C-alpha positions as CSV (number, residue, x, y, z in Angstrom):
1,M,-0.7,51.8,35.0
2,E,-3.7,50.0,36.5
3,G,-3.2,47.0,38.7
4,P,-3.4,43.4,37.3
5,E,-6.9,42.1,36.5
6,D,-8.3,38.6,36.6
7,P,-8.9,37.7,32.9
8,G,-11.7,35.4,33.8
9,G,-13.0,32.5,31.7
10,T,-10.6,29.7,30.8
11,A,-7.7,32.0,29.8
12,R,-4.6,31.8,32.0
13,A,-2.5,34.9,32.6
14,A,0.9,35.1,34.2
15,A,3.3,37.7,35.4
16,F,7.0,37.4,34.6
17,F,9.5,39.3,36.7
18,D,13.2,40.0,36.2
19,V,15.1,39.9,39.5
20,D,18.1,42.2,39.7
21,N,17.0,45.8,40.1
22,T,13.4,44.8,39.4
23,I,12.7,42.8,42.5
24,V,16.0,43.1,44.4
25,R,18.0,46.3,44.6
26,G,21.3,45.7,42.8
27,A,22.7,42.3,42.0
28,S,21.3,39.4,44.0
29,A,24.2,37.1,42.9
30,Y,26.7,39.6,44.3
31,H,25.6,38.8,47.9
32,L,25.9,35.1,47.4
33,A,29.3,35.6,45.8
34,R,30.5,37.7,48.7
35,E,29.7,34.9,51.1
36,L,31.4,32.4,48.8
37,H,34.4,34.6,48.8
38,R,34.4,34.8,52.5
39,R,34.4,31.0,52.6
40,Q,37.4,30.9,50.3
41,F,35.7,29.5,47.2
42,F,38.0,31.6,45.0
43,G,41.3,33.5,45.4
44,M,43.6,36.3,44.2
45,R,44.1,34.8,40.7
46,D,40.3,34.9,40.1
47,I,40.2,38.5,41.5
48,L,42.8,39.6,38.9
49,F,40.9,37.9,36.1
50,A,37.7,39.6,37.2
51,V,39.5,43.0,37.3
52,R,40.8,42.7,33.8
53,H,37.5,41.8,32.4
54,S,35.6,44.5,34.4
55,I,37.9,47.2,33.0
56,A,37.4,45.9,29.5
57,Y,33.6,45.9,30.0
58,A,33.7,49.5,31.3
59,L,35.7,50.6,28.3
60,Y,34.1,48.6,25.5
61,G,30.8,47.4,26.8
62,E,29.2,43.9,26.3
63,N,31.1,41.3,24.3
64,L,30.0,37.7,23.8
65,R,33.5,36.3,23.9
66,R,34.2,38.2,27.2
67,I,30.9,36.9,28.7
68,A,31.8,33.4,27.7
69,A,35.2,33.7,29.3
70,I,33.8,34.9,32.6
71,K,31.1,32.2,32.6
72,E,33.7,29.5,31.9
73,R,35.9,30.7,34.8
74,A,33.0,30.9,37.2
75,L,31.8,27.5,36.3
76,R,35.2,26.0,36.9
77,L,35.2,27.4,40.4
78,M,32.0,25.4,41.1
79,I,33.4,21.9,40.1
80,G,33.0,19.4,42.9
81,R,31.2,21.8,45.2
82,S,28.1,20.5,47.0
83,V,24.7,21.7,45.9
84,A,23.4,21.4,49.4
85,E,26.2,23.6,50.7
86,I,25.4,26.4,48.2
87,I,21.7,26.2,48.8
88,S,22.3,26.5,52.6
89,I,24.6,29.5,52.1
90,G,21.9,31.0,49.9
91,E,19.3,30.6,52.6
92,D,21.6,32.5,55.0
93,V,22.2,35.3,52.4
94,Y,18.4,35.7,51.9
95,D,17.7,36.0,55.6
96,E,20.6,38.4,56.3
97,V,20.6,40.5,53.2
98,L,18.2,39.9,50.3
99,D,15.0,40.1,52.2
100,L,15.9,43.7,53.2
101,R,16.8,44.7,49.7
102,I,13.5,43.7,48.0
103,F,11.6,46.7,46.7
104,P,8.4,47.1,48.6
105,G,6.6,48.4,45.5
106,T,7.6,45.3,43.4
107,R,6.7,43.0,46.3
108,A,3.2,44.6,46.4
109,L,2.9,44.3,42.6
110,L,3.9,40.6,42.7
111,N,1.3,39.9,45.5
112,A,-1.4,41.7,43.5
113,H,-0.8,39.3,40.6
114,L,-1.1,36.3,43.0
115,L,-4.3,37.7,44.4
116,A,-5.7,38.1,40.9
117,G,-5.1,34.4,40.3
118,H,-2.1,34.8,37.9
119,E,0.9,32.6,37.8
120,V,4.0,34.5,38.9
121,W,7.4,33.5,37.5
122,L,10.9,35.0,38.0
123,I,12.8,35.0,34.8
124,T,16.5,35.8,35.3
125,A,20.1,35.1,34.5
126,T,20.6,34.8,38.2
127,P,21.7,31.3,39.3
128,T,18.8,29.1,40.2
129,E,20.2,28.7,43.7
130,I,19.1,32.4,44.2
131,S,16.1,32.6,41.8
132,D,14.4,29.4,43.2
133,L,15.0,30.7,46.7
134,L,13.5,34.1,46.0
135,A,10.5,32.5,44.3
136,R,9.8,30.3,47.2
137,R,10.2,33.0,49.8
138,L,8.0,35.4,47.8
139,G,5.3,32.8,47.2
140,A,5.7,32.9,43.4
141,T,4.7,30.0,41.2
142,G,8.3,29.3,40.3
143,A,11.5,30.6,38.7
144,L,13.6,30.1,35.6
145,G,17.2,30.9,36.1
146,T,20.7,29.9,35.0
147,R,21.2,26.3,36.1
148,V,24.6,24.6,36.7
149,E,24.6,20.9,36.1
150,A,25.0,18.6,39.1
151,V,25.5,14.9,39.4
152,D,24.9,13.0,42.6
153,G,24.6,16.4,44.4
154,Y,27.8,17.9,43.2
155,Y,28.4,20.6,40.5
156,T,30.1,19.4,37.3
157,G,31.1,22.9,36.1
158,R,28.8,22.8,33.1
159,L,25.5,24.6,32.4
160,E,22.2,22.9,31.9
161,G,21.0,24.8,28.8
162,T,22.1,28.4,28.3
163,M,22.3,31.5,30.5
164,L,18.9,33.2,30.6
165,H,19.9,36.6,29.1
166,G,18.4,38.8,26.5
167,A,16.5,36.8,23.9
168,G,17.0,33.7,25.9
169,K,14.4,35.0,28.4
170,E,11.8,35.3,25.6
171,V,12.5,31.8,24.4
172,A,12.2,30.4,27.9
173,V,8.9,32.3,28.5
174,R,7.3,31.1,25.3
175,K,8.2,27.5,26.1
176,L,6.9,27.9,29.6
177,A,3.6,29.4,28.3
178,A,3.2,26.5,25.8
179,D,3.8,23.9,28.5
180,R,1.5,25.5,31.0
181,G,-1.3,26.8,28.7
182,L,-0.6,30.5,29.5
183,D,-1.9,33.2,27.2
184,L,1.0,35.7,26.7
185,S,-1.4,38.3,25.2
186,L,-3.1,38.5,28.6
187,S,0.2,38.3,30.6
188,Y,2.5,40.8,32.2
189,A,6.3,41.3,32.3
190,Y,8.5,43.5,34.3
191,G,12.2,44.3,33.8
192,D,14.8,47.1,34.3
193,S,17.3,46.6,31.5
194,I,17.4,47.1,27.8
195,N,18.3,43.4,27.6
196,D,14.7,42.7,29.0
197,V,13.1,44.1,25.8
198,P,12.6,40.6,24.2
199,L,10.9,39.4,27.4
200,L,8.7,42.6,27.7
201,S,7.8,42.5,24.0
202,A,6.5,38.9,24.3
203,V,3.5,39.8,26.5
204,G,0.4,42.0,26.2
205,H,1.2,44.1,29.3
206,P,4.9,45.0,29.5
207,C,6.1,47.4,32.2
208,A,9.6,48.9,32.8
209,I,10.5,48.9,36.5
210,N,13.4,51.0,37.9
211,P,14.6,51.3,34.2
212,E,18.1,52.0,33.1
213,P,18.2,55.0,30.7
214,R,18.1,52.9,27.5
215,L,15.1,51.0,28.6
216,R,13.3,54.2,29.8
217,A,13.8,55.7,26.4
218,H,12.6,52.5,24.7
219,A,9.6,52.4,26.9
220,G,8.7,55.9,26.0
221,T,8.9,55.2,22.3
222,A,6.9,52.0,22.7
223,G,4.3,53.5,24.9
224,W,5.1,51.1,27.8
225,P,4.3,52.2,31.4
226,V,7.2,52.9,33.7
227,R,7.3,52.4,37.5
228,D,10.2,53.5,39.6
229,F,10.4,52.1,43.2
230,R,13.9,53.4,43.9
231,S,14.6,56.0,46.6
232,R,15.5,59.3,45.2
233,R,17.9,59.8,48.1
234,R,20.0,56.8,47.3
235,S,23.7,57.7,47.8
236,M,26.4,57.3,45.2
237,R,28.0,54.8,47.5
238,E,24.9,52.6,47.3
239,D,24.9,52.9,43.5
240,L,28.5,51.7,43.3
241,R,27.9,48.9,45.8
242,T,25.0,47.4,43.9
243,G,26.8,47.5,40.5
244,A,23.8,46.0,38.8
245,R,25.0,47.0,35.3
246,S,27.7,44.3,35.2
247,A,25.6,41.7,36.9
248,R,23.0,41.6,34.1
249,W,25.5,40.0,31.6
250,A,27.2,37.8,34.2
251,G,24.4,36.4,36.1
252,A,26.1,33.0,36.4
253,A,29.4,34.4,37.4
254,W,29.0,34.4,41.2
255,A,32.7,34.4,42.0
256,T,33.6,37.3,39.7
257,T,30.7,39.5,40.5
258,V,31.7,40.2,44.0
259,V,35.3,40.9,43.0
260,V,34.4,43.4,40.3
261,R,32.2,45.4,42.6
262,A,34.8,45.4,45.4
263,V,37.6,46.6,43.2
264,V,35.5,49.3,41.4
265,R,34.3,50.6,44.7
266,Q,37.9,50.8,46.1
267,V,39.3,52.5,43.0
268,R,36.6,55.1,42.8
269,S,36.8,55.9,46.5
270,R,40.5,56.4,46.2
271,A,40.0,58.7,43.2
272,G,37.5,60.7,45.2
273,V,34.6,59.8,42.9
């Protein structure tokens, strides 16, 4: 695939990037959740809830009712928490962890779009506390993420709008393009999951980055280019630790994400997997 080009004239192009496993190795919300867990934002009862749902997900796959239950539980954990506190924690997490987990190849691609004069937007189910932070640190134009409602600086436990997942990403991008006068036929999109197909299909230049097997197969059928910036030497321990598969459908569930990964990692290590 050739690099991005400046469309010239009055047309405005943009590049839309998914976050987890596209920009950041693994689940970005996991690292925020781990820090929230360390600061006792949630406890054992929440851990058991997460374990039960993670087992069901592993056995039966995605289920909208299960996603809704996890989202509701995670949102309840945020009621009364200070927005300023979460943002401050997010800054620490970026400096200590996330900056080191950004794929150099994706960072270079993002910078190439900026140099070409394109707007660059992160489109993700990841909480805005992480997506906005990543956009700012990477120099992107902005980010659309899952936003939790806050009143007077404190979370209410309700979402503003819906979780940006699957077709929701396409809806958000089309609205953004209309609001900002962007030409989607000249624009680019990058994602790693089969759930990113609606987003990728909305632009003239889709590209699968670090794709899961289903997206790789779809990209082959659709004739989309594929880029893989992952290290071939990545260990199984690293794969288990990132646990990106479950994070895609629970981007807002900060508190449950860390627990699911910790439990799965422990169970598999004891089993000798």
